N, C-alpha and C positions, 0 to 999 in steps of 0.2 A: 619187628617187635615194637619199634617206636610208632609205626603206623597203627598197630593194634591198640597201643596205649592212647593215641590221640582219639581214636574212635571210642574207646572205652570211656575216656574223659568226657567226650561230647555226650555220650549216652547217659552217663551219670548226671551231667548238668541238665540235660533235657528232661530226664526222668524226675529229677528233683523239682524242676520248674513245674512239671505237669502235676506232681503231687501237691505242690503249693497251690496251683491254680484250682485243682479239684477241691482241695481243702477250703480255700477261700470261697469258692462257689457254693459249697455245701453250707458253710457258715452263713453266707448271705441269704441262702434260701431259708434256713432255719430262722434267721433274724427277721426276714421279711414276713414269713408266715406267723411268727410270734407277735410281731408288731401289729399286723392287721387283725389278728385274733384279739389282741388287747384293746384295739380301738373300736371293735364291733359292739354296737349298742342297739339291740332290737327295739323297735318302736311299735307299740300297739295303739292305733288310732281308733277311737270309738264314738266320735261325735259328729262326723260328717257322713254324707251319703256315700262317700267312697270308702268308708272304713272296711266294709265287707269285701271290697273288690281288690284293693291293693295295700292299704296301710297296715292291716293286721297280718303281720308276717308270720305269726305263730300258727295261723290256720290256712294260709294260702301261699302257694309257691309263687315266687316273684318271676317277672319276665325272663331274667337271665337264668334262673334255676330251671325254668321250663326248657330253655334252649340247651343248657348243659345236659339235661336228661333226655334230649332228643324228642321231646314231646311236641315242640313247636319250633317253627323257623324264627330267627331273630325278629323281634318286633320293636316298635318305637317305645321309648321309655322317657320318664320325666325325673329330674333331679332338682332338689332344693338345696342351694348353697347358702349357708348362713355364716357371716363373719361376726364373731362376738367380741365386743370391745373390752369386756372384763369378765372372763370366764368364771373365776373362783368366787365372785360376788354376785353371780346370776345377773350379769350385765345385760345390755340390750344388743339387739342384732344391728350392728353398724352397717352391714352389707347384706342385702337380700336379693338373690338371683335365682331365677328358675331356668332350667335348661331342658329342652325337649330334643331328643336325639332320634332321628329316623334313619336306620341303616338301609332302608329300601330306596330312599331318595338321596342318601349320603349327605344329609344336611342336619344342621343344628340351629335351633333358635334360642337365643339368650335374652331373657327379659329382666331388666333392672326395675325393681319396685322401690319407689322413693320411700325412705325410712319414715317420713312424717305422714305417710298415707293414712287417712282416717278411715277405719273399717271396723267391722264387728270382730271382737275378740272371742273366738269360739271357746265355749266352756265357761264364759263369764257373762254376766248380764249387762254389758255395756260395750261401747265402741271407744277406740283410742287409736293412738299411733300404732301402725303395724309393727314397728320395731320393739314396742313394749311387750308384745306377745311372748317373747322369750323370757323376759323378766317375770311375767305373770305365771307361766306354766311350762317353761323350758321348751325343748325341741318339739315335743308332742303338740303343744298349743300353737307354736309357730307353724308347724306342718298343717294342722287343721284349719288355721286362719287363712293361710295361703290357698289351700284347696278350696275353701269357701269363697274367697275373693275372686279367684280365677275360674272357678267351676271346672276344674280338672283334677284327676287323681295324681298324687305324687308317689312315685315308686320308691325313690331313694332320697336320703338326706345326708349331707356332709356338713358338719359343723367345724369351723376353724377358729381357734383362738387367735386374735390378731397379733398377739405377742409372737406366736409361731411364724407369722408372716414376716416379721422383721428379722427373725433368726434365719429364715430361709434366704432372704435377700442377701444377708451378710455372708452366708455360707457360699452363695454363688459369686461372691466378690463384688456385689453391687450391681446395679443396672443403669443403663443410660436411656433417658427419655428426652423428648422435645417438649419443653414447657412453652405454652402459647402466650403467656403473659407473666410479667414479674409480679410476685406477691411475697408476703412474709407472714409468719405466724409468731407466736410468743417466743419460740426457740429457734426458728429456722428462717433463712432467706433463700428464696428461689428465683434466680434471675431468668429472664426470657432466653429461649434457645436451648441448645443441647446441654443437659446437665447429668452428672452421675450421682446416683442416690445410694446411700447406705440403707440399712434396714430401718433405722429411726427416721431418716430423711423420707423414705418411701411412705412410711405410715403417716407422717405429717402432710406429705404431698397429696395423698388420696383423701385425707380427712377434711382438708380445708374447703370451706364453702362460703364463708362470710364475705370474703373479698372477691368471690367469683360472680360476675354479672348474671350468670345463668343459674346461680344457686346450686341446688342439689343435683341438677342435670350435669353441670360441669364436673362436679365431684364424681358422679357415676362414670363420666367419660374418662377421668383420670384413673379410676379403679380399673376399668377395662384395659387402659393403656399399660398400666404397671403389670397387671396379670399377664397380658400377652407378651410383654418384654421378658417377664420372669420365665414363662413357659418356653419362649424362644431360646433364652440363654441356657435353660436346663437341657434343651434338645441339642444344643451346639457343643456342649462339653462332655467329657467322659465322666459319667456319674458313678462308675464302678467304685472308684476309690473314695467318692463322696458319700457312698451309700450308708455307712454307719451313722454319719452326722444327719443325713436326711431322715433316716429311720427314727433316730432319737427325737427329732423335731416332730415328726408325725405322731409318734407314740405319746408325746407330751401335750400336743396341741390340736389333735384332730379326733373326731368321733364320727362314726357312720353306721348305718344299718346294712351296708354292703358287707357280705361275708368275704372271706379270703378267696374262695373259689369264684365268686362273682367278680371280684376285682381282677383276678387273673383273666377271666373271660371278657371282661369289659373292654380291654384294649383290643382284643381280637375282633370283637363283634361291632364295636362302635368307633373305631379309629377313623374310618372313612368319613364320618360326619364332620370331622375337622376341615374337610375340603370345602365346605360351603356353610359358613356361619353367618347368620342374620341376627343383628342386634335390634331388639324391640325396646321401646321406651314409652313412658306415659309423659306426654309433653303438653297436652291440652287442658290439664286440670287447673284448679284455682287454689293458690296458697293464701290463706288468711287466718286471722286470729279469732278464735272462738273461746270465750270464757277465760281470756288472758293467756291462751296457749296457741302456738302456731301449728296449724295442720295443713296438709295437702289433700284437697278433695278431688278425686278423679273425675274426669269428664265421662259421663255415662256412655255416650256414643263410642268414645275411644276405648273404654273398657270392654264394651260389647264386641268391638272389632278385634281387640287383642285376644279375648276369650275364644272367638271363632278361629283365629289363626292358630292358637295353641291346640285347640281341640282337633282341628284338621291335621295338625302335625303328629298327633298321637293315634290317628285312625289306621 
């Protein structure tokens, strides 16, 4: 009788844990689906030669949608990542990255575009710093301007409020980076060597450029460093119990034209591209003052070479 009681107790405990696990998994699925449906923001681009091909998502199926529906094999895609410094006041794009992901070669190319790059602002009759494109016309104008500059179609856009970046770092318990040289900002001191950064620390760390001898290029390098450390830490810890906090940050600080189904498939189709990441940069340009404003003018030969590299990665 006692033996049966022990087994009965074990079964009750195991059954209860199973019910809790299933309930929590169901809750997470509903929350994840709800979150990504909330941040989905379709973008209709109509001012570049690529508008009819990829950007008008209301009339043409995206590359991932074609794969989901078994109409085509997985194909290379392009993603524009914008880090916005002040979302609620239509701020500027503090970070501008383009990613091309090729599942066939299992490779990814990440291009950092200097925020001060002087270029034509699509939809307006003038040229200005590329990071101002967001303030002038939001995501749509930024997308069109980058498409025009690089001469490639952009399939997807992810916009991140930089405030959410700080919250994510704090949620992960901070990150450790290796600082190449000591520097300070108005509010923070960053000694040389290994340092642990909170969310606010990390934001100051990646934004500094005035004391960097390489200017915006050093800033771009710190951005990549912090993002890689953040991704690595996220991959090394159990995110199941952190999920509610992560989803809250995503809901409040991220927008994308990726649908929920596309996001689910994205990991399956393009995870292998993380095995081979190549970083591209514009380093041969000329920074100078024009009409009292500092601009970065791209080197035309380097721009042509970068265009060719990105176009080949999307074939």
